[in-house]
PyMOL CGO cylinders between C-alpha atoms (Angstrom):
from pymol import cmd
from pymol.cgo import CYLINDER

trace = [
    CYLINDER, 0.82, -16.99, 35.46, 4.31, -15.84, 34.49, 0.3, 1, 1, 1, 1, 1, 1,
    CYLINDER, 4.31, -15.84, 34.49, 3.85, -17.14, 30.98, 0.3, 1, 1, 1, 1, 1, 1,
    CYLINDER, 3.85, -17.14, 30.98, 0.69, -15.07, 30.46, 0.3, 1, 1, 1, 1, 1, 1,
    CYLINDER, 0.69, -15.07, 30.46, 2.36, -11.99, 31.94, 0.3, 1, 1, 1, 1, 1, 1,
    CYLINDER, 2.36, -11.99, 31.94, 5.40, -12.16, 29.67, 0.3, 1, 1, 1, 1, 1, 1,
    CYLINDER, 5.40, -12.16, 29.67, 3.26, -12.99, 26.64, 0.3, 1, 1, 1, 1, 1, 1,
    CYLINDER, 3.26, -12.99, 26.64, 1.08, -9.93, 27.32, 0.3, 1, 1, 1, 1, 1, 1,
    CYLINDER, 1.08, -9.93, 27.32, 4.14, -7.69, 27.71, 0.3, 1, 1, 1, 1, 1, 1,
    CYLINDER, 4.14, -7.69, 27.71, 5.62, -9.02, 24.47, 0.3, 1, 1, 1, 1, 1, 1,
    CYLINDER, 5.62, -9.02, 24.47, 2.43, -8.54, 22.49, 0.3, 1, 1, 1, 1, 1, 1,
    CYLINDER, 2.43, -8.54, 22.49, 2.03, -5.03, 23.92, 0.3, 1, 1, 1, 1, 1, 1,
    CYLINDER, 2.03, -5.03, 23.92, 5.57, -4.12, 22.86, 0.3, 1, 1, 1, 1, 1, 1,
    CYLINDER, 5.57, -4.12, 22.86, 5.00, -5.45, 19.36, 0.3, 1, 1, 1, 1, 1, 1,
    CYLINDER, 5.00, -5.45, 19.36, 1.71, -3.54, 18.97, 0.3, 1, 1, 1, 1, 1, 1,
    CYLINDER, 1.71, -3.54, 18.97, 3.37, -0.36, 20.23, 0.3, 1, 1, 1, 1, 1, 1,
    CYLINDER, 3.37, -0.36, 20.23, 6.20, -0.89, 17.75, 0.3, 1, 1, 1, 1, 1, 1,
    CYLINDER, 6.20, -0.89, 17.75, 3.73, -1.32, 14.89, 0.3, 1, 1, 1, 1, 1, 1,
    CYLINDER, 3.73, -1.32, 14.89, 1.95, 1.87, 15.93, 0.3, 1, 1, 1, 1, 1, 1,
    CYLINDER, 1.95, 1.87, 15.93, 5.25, 3.79, 16.00, 0.3, 1, 1, 1, 1, 1, 1,
    CYLINDER, 5.25, 3.79, 16.00, 6.04, 2.39, 12.57, 0.3, 1, 1, 1, 1, 1, 1,
    CYLINDER, 6.04, 2.39, 12.57, 2.78, 3.75, 11.17, 0.3, 1, 1, 1, 1, 1, 1,
    CYLINDER, 2.78, 3.75, 11.17, 2.81, 7.31, 12.53, 0.3, 1, 1, 1, 1, 1, 1,
    CYLINDER, 2.81, 7.31, 12.53, 5.22, 10.21, 12.20, 0.3, 1, 1, 1, 1, 1, 1,
    CYLINDER, 5.22, 10.21, 12.20, 3.91, 12.36, 15.02, 0.3, 1, 1, 1, 1, 1, 1,
    CYLINDER, 3.91, 12.36, 15.02, 1.26, 12.06, 17.74, 0.3, 1, 1, 1, 1, 1, 1,
    CYLINDER, 1.26, 12.06, 17.74, -0.55, 15.13, 19.06, 0.3, 1, 1, 1, 1, 1, 1,
    CYLINDER, -0.55, 15.13, 19.06, -2.15, 14.87, 22.48, 0.3, 1, 1, 1, 1, 1, 1,
    CYLINDER, -2.15, 14.87, 22.48, -4.81, 17.47, 23.19, 0.3, 1, 1, 1, 1, 1, 1,
    CYLINDER, -4.81, 17.47, 23.19, -5.38, 17.99, 26.88, 0.3, 1, 1, 1, 1, 1, 1,
    CYLINDER, -5.38, 17.99, 26.88, -8.78, 19.17, 28.00, 0.3, 1, 1, 1, 1, 1, 1,
    CYLINDER, -8.78, 19.17, 28.00, -9.28, 21.72, 30.70, 0.3, 1, 1, 1, 1, 1, 1,
    CYLINDER, -9.28, 21.72, 30.70, -12.49, 22.07, 32.70, 0.3, 1, 1, 1, 1, 1, 1,
    CYLINDER, -12.49, 22.07, 32.70, -14.80, 24.82, 31.38, 0.3, 1, 1, 1, 1, 1, 1,
    CYLINDER, -14.80, 24.82, 31.38, -14.67, 28.14, 33.20, 0.3, 1, 1, 1, 1, 1, 1,
    CYLINDER, -14.67, 28.14, 33.20, -17.36, 28.55, 35.88, 0.3, 1, 1, 1, 1, 1, 1,
    CYLINDER, -17.36, 28.55, 35.88, -18.86, 31.71, 34.33, 0.3, 1, 1, 1, 1, 1, 1,
    CYLINDER, -18.86, 31.71, 34.33, -20.12, 30.26, 31.04, 0.3, 1, 1, 1, 1, 1, 1,
    CYLINDER, -20.12, 30.26, 31.04, -23.59, 31.04, 29.79, 0.3, 1, 1, 1, 1, 1, 1,
    CYLINDER, -23.59, 31.04, 29.79, -26.01, 28.11, 29.43, 0.3, 1, 1, 1, 1, 1, 1,
    CYLINDER, -26.01, 28.11, 29.43, -26.33, 28.60, 25.67, 0.3, 1, 1, 1, 1, 1, 1,
    CYLINDER, -26.33, 28.60, 25.67, -22.61, 29.07, 25.10, 0.3, 1, 1, 1, 1, 1, 1,
    CYLINDER, -22.61, 29.07, 25.10, -20.65, 25.98, 24.19, 0.3, 1, 1, 1, 1, 1, 1,
    CYLINDER, -20.65, 25.98, 24.19, -17.64, 25.56, 26.51, 0.3, 1, 1, 1, 1, 1, 1,
    CYLINDER, -17.64, 25.56, 26.51, -14.21, 25.49, 24.95, 0.3, 1, 1, 1, 1, 1, 1,
    CYLINDER, -14.21, 25.49, 24.95, -12.62, 22.07, 25.31, 0.3, 1, 1, 1, 1, 1, 1,
    CYLINDER, -12.62, 22.07, 25.31, -9.23, 22.73, 23.75, 0.3, 1, 1, 1, 1, 1, 1,
    CYLINDER, -9.23, 22.73, 23.75, -6.33, 23.05, 26.10, 0.3, 1, 1, 1, 1, 1, 1,
    CYLINDER, -6.33, 23.05, 26.10, -2.58, 22.80, 25.72, 0.3, 1, 1, 1, 1, 1, 1,
    CYLINDER, -2.58, 22.80, 25.72, -1.19, 20.36, 23.17, 0.3, 1, 1, 1, 1, 1, 1,
    CYLINDER, -1.19, 20.36, 23.17, 1.76, 18.02, 23.43, 0.3, 1, 1, 1, 1, 1, 1,
    CYLINDER, 1.76, 18.02, 23.43, 3.45, 16.61, 20.33, 0.3, 1, 1, 1, 1, 1, 1,
    CYLINDER, 3.45, 16.61, 20.33, 5.35, 13.34, 20.51, 0.3, 1, 1, 1, 1, 1, 1,
    CYLINDER, 5.35, 13.34, 20.51, 7.65, 12.24, 17.69, 0.3, 1, 1, 1, 1, 1, 1,
    CYLINDER, 7.65, 12.24, 17.69, 9.00, 8.70, 18.06, 0.3, 1, 1, 1, 1, 1, 1,
    CYLINDER, 9.00, 8.70, 18.06, 12.71, 8.37, 17.23, 0.3, 1, 1, 1, 1, 1, 1,
    CYLINDER, 12.71, 8.37, 17.23, 13.72, 6.41, 14.14, 0.3, 1, 1, 1, 1, 1, 1,
    CYLINDER, 13.72, 6.41, 14.14, 15.02, 3.47, 16.18, 0.3, 1, 1, 1, 1, 1, 1,
    CYLINDER, 15.02, 3.47, 16.18, 11.90, 3.04, 18.34, 0.3, 1, 1, 1, 1, 1, 1,
    CYLINDER, 11.90, 3.04, 18.34, 9.60, 0.97, 16.05, 0.3, 1, 1, 1, 1, 1, 1,
    CYLINDER, 9.60, 0.97, 16.05, 12.15, -1.71, 15.20, 0.3, 1, 1, 1, 1, 1, 1,
    CYLINDER, 12.15, -1.71, 15.20, 13.51, -1.89, 18.75, 0.3, 1, 1, 1, 1, 1, 1,
    CYLINDER, 13.51, -1.89, 18.75, 10.03, -2.31, 20.22, 0.3, 1, 1, 1, 1, 1, 1,
    CYLINDER, 10.03, -2.31, 20.22, 9.12, -4.95, 17.63, 0.3, 1, 1, 1, 1, 1, 1,
    CYLINDER, 9.12, -4.95, 17.63, 12.28, -6.98, 18.20, 0.3, 1, 1, 1, 1, 1, 1,
    CYLINDER, 12.28, -6.98, 18.20, 12.11, -6.75, 22.00, 0.3, 1, 1, 1, 1, 1, 1,
    CYLINDER, 12.11, -6.75, 22.00, 8.46, -7.80, 21.90, 0.3, 1, 1, 1, 1, 1, 1,
    CYLINDER, 8.46, -7.80, 21.90, 9.29, -10.79, 19.71, 0.3, 1, 1, 1, 1, 1, 1,
    CYLINDER, 9.29, -10.79, 19.71, 12.10, -11.89, 22.04, 0.3, 1, 1, 1, 1, 1, 1,
    CYLINDER, 12.10, -11.89, 22.04, 9.85, -11.58, 25.10, 0.3, 1, 1, 1, 1, 1, 1,
    CYLINDER, 9.85, -11.58, 25.10, 7.11, -13.60, 23.35, 0.3, 1, 1, 1, 1, 1, 1,
    CYLINDER, 7.11, -13.60, 23.35, 9.62, -16.32, 22.47, 0.3, 1, 1, 1, 1, 1, 1,
    CYLINDER, 9.62, -16.32, 22.47, 10.83, -16.30, 26.07, 0.3, 1, 1, 1, 1, 1, 1,
    CYLINDER, 10.83, -16.30, 26.07, 7.26, -16.73, 27.31, 0.3, 1, 1, 1, 1, 1, 1,
    CYLINDER, 7.26, -16.73, 27.31, 6.89, -19.90, 25.22, 0.3, 1, 1, 1, 1, 1, 1,
    CYLINDER, 6.89, -19.90, 25.22, 9.93, -21.49, 26.94, 0.3, 1, 1, 1, 1, 1, 1,
    CYLINDER, 9.93, -21.49, 26.94, 8.83, -20.76, 30.50, 0.3, 1, 1, 1, 1, 1, 1,
    CYLINDER, 8.83, -20.76, 30.50, 6.75, -23.94, 31.03, 0.3, 1, 1, 1, 1, 1, 1,
    CYLINDER, 6.75, -23.94, 31.03, 9.60, -26.24, 29.99, 0.3, 1, 1, 1, 1, 1, 1,
    CYLINDER, 9.60, -26.24, 29.99, 12.14, -24.44, 32.15, 0.3, 1, 1, 1, 1, 1, 1,
    CYLINDER, 12.14, -24.44, 32.15, 10.14, -24.67, 35.40, 0.3, 1, 1, 1, 1, 1, 1,
    CYLINDER, 10.14, -24.67, 35.40, 8.82, -28.23, 35.15, 0.3, 1, 1, 1, 1, 1, 1,
    CYLINDER, 8.82, -28.23, 35.15, 9.25, -30.29, 38.30, 0.3, 1, 1, 1, 1, 1, 1,
]
cmd.load_cgo(trace, "trace")
């Protein structure tokens, strides 16, 4: 169970690092519920406030390397806890 947990965490960190390597900026658009007084034929506005996230320059390589180390650690778990 611990091996699968650490392997999943390592793979997740490596995927997140690859995503940070491929993007410069991420814009999250939050949706607000439509106002209660809209007409039935009127299309409700779905745009709300936006949040922009810019990953720092060190983030992609740090996430990739930490993920690789955690994956390598997960491969050694069965040999370390043998009875």
